[in-house]
C-alpha positions in Angstrom: 2.6 5.3 -24.4 5.7 7.5 -23.8 7.8 7.4 -20.7 9.1 10.5 -19.0 12.7 11.4 -19.5 14.9 12.5 -16.6 14.3 16.2 -17.2 10.5 15.8 -17.4 10.5 13.7 -14.3 12.5 16.3 -12.3 10.2 19.1 -13.5 7.0 17.3 -12.7 8.4 16.2 -9.3 9.4 19.8 -8.5 6.0 21.1 -9.4 4.1 18.4 -7.4 6.4 18.9 -4.4 5.4 22.6 -4.3 1.8 21.8 -4.9 1.7 19.1 -2.1 3.8 21.4 0.2 6.3 18.5 0.7 3.7 16.1 2.1 3.1 12.5 1.0 -0.2 12.3 -1.0 -1.2 9.2 1.0 -0.2 9.5 4.6 0.1 13.3 4.6 3.5 13.4 6.5 6.1 15.9 5.5 9.3 14.6 3.7 12.2 16.2 1.8 11.9 15.9 -2.0 14.6 13.2 -2.1 12.3 10.9 0.0 9.2 11.2 -2.2 8.5 9.0 -5.3 6.7 10.1 -8.4 3.8 7.7 -8.9 0.8 7.5 -11.3 -2.8 7.6 -9.8 -4.1 5.5 -12.7 -1.3 3.2 -13.7 0.1 3.5 -17.2 -0.9 -0.1 -18.0 -4.5 0.9 -17.3 -4.3 3.9 -19.6 -3.1 6.5 -17.2 -1.3 9.5 -18.7 1.9 11.3 -17.6 0.0 14.4 -16.8 0.3 16.3 -13.6 -3.4 15.5 -12.8 -2.5 11.8 -12.9 0.8 12.0 -10.9 1.4 12.3 -7.2 4.3 12.1 -4.8 4.3 9.4 -2.1 6.9 8.4 0.5 8.8 5.1 0.5 6.7 3.4 3.2 3.4 4.2 1.4 5.0 2.9 -1.8 5.6 -0.5 -0.2 2.0 -0.6 1.0 -0.3 -2.6 -1.4 -2.9 0.1 -1.5 -0.4 2.6 -3.0 
C-alpha cells in the first residue's frame, strides 16, 4: 500500500477543499484549508485506498473525536 507524497497530498486536499466548499466533512462547519486534515474514510489498515472517493477533510476538533 503506497503512501501519498507531499505533492499528491496537496493536490488531493485542494480538490477536496473545493468539493466540500471549505466545510468539515463531519461537523459541517467552515474552515480555512490550513485547519482541515486529510483523512481516510476506510482506514488504510482496513484496505482503504488513497482515492478521492475514500478521502475527506475534517477539522482538528473532529479529528480528536473517537468517531472520526
